[in-house]
C-alpha positions in Angstrom: -22.7 15.0 35.0 -20.7 11.9 34.5 -20.6 9.2 37.1 -17.9 6.6 37.8 -19.9 4.0 36.0 -17.9 1.3 34.1 -18.8 0.6 30.5 -17.6 -2.1 28.2 -15.0 -0.9 25.7 -12.5 -2.4 23.4 -8.9 -1.3 23.8 -7.1 -0.9 20.5 -3.3 -1.4 20.6 -0.7 -1.9 18.0 0.9 -5.3 18.3 4.5 -6.0 17.5 5.2 -9.2 15.6 8.4 -10.5 14.0 8.5 -10.4 10.2 11.1 -10.3 7.4 12.0 -7.3 5.4 14.7 -6.6 2.8 17.4 -4.5 4.5 17.9 -2.5 1.3 14.2 -1.5 1.4 14.3 -0.1 5.0 14.8 3.7 5.2 14.7 6.3 8.0 11.8 8.7 8.2 14.1 11.5 7.2 15.0 9.7 4.0 11.3 9.0 3.4 10.5 12.7 3.8 13.3 13.6 1.3 12.2 11.0 -1.2 8.5 11.9 -1.1 8.9 15.7 -0.8 6.9 15.7 2.4 7.8 16.9 5.9 9.1 14.7 8.6 6.0 15.2 10.8 3.8 14.2 7.8 5.7 11.0 7.3 5.6 10.3 11.0 1.9 10.8 11.0 1.5 8.4 8.1 3.3 5.7 10.1 1.0 6.5 13.1 -2.1 6.1 11.0 -0.9 3.0 9.3 -0.6 4.6 5.8 3.1 3.6 5.7 4.5 0.4 7.2 6.4 0.8 10.5 9.5 -1.3 11.2 12.0 -1.5 14.1 15.2 -3.4 14.2 15.4 -5.8 17.1 19.1 -5.1 17.7 18.6 -1.4 18.5 19.8 -0.3 21.9 17.5 -1.2 24.8 14.9 1.5 25.4 15.4 3.0 21.9 13.9 1.8 18.7 14.4 3.8 15.5 11.3 3.9 13.3 11.9 2.8 9.8 9.7 2.4 6.8 9.7 0.9 3.3 11.3 2.7 0.4 8.9 1.0 -2.0 5.9 2.1 0.0 7.1 5.7 0.0 7.8 5.7 -3.7 4.3 4.3 -4.3 2.6 7.2 -2.5 0.5 9.5 -4.7 2.1 12.9 -5.4 1.7 15.2 -2.5 -1.1 17.8 -2.9 -0.3 21.4 -2.9 -1.7 23.5 0.0 -4.4 26.0 -0.9 -3.1 29.3 -2.0 0.3 28.0 -3.1 1.0 27.5 -6.8 
């Protein structure tokens, strides 16, 4: 059984830091999905795992921040692999 013993751990968090990006390079996740031939959940997961860069515009409405990514990074992705059994 587990006890309420405290252990040393490291909390991993994603930090936000201001940076510069070319506005023409920023695209929505829907556009990224369309350009890459991948589904929206796959693109979202790539942002979550750090495979694609994740940007937010500071002027978005309070409490809402649209996730954006880089058109160049999406176009540089390797071709998507086919699922087993599909040809």
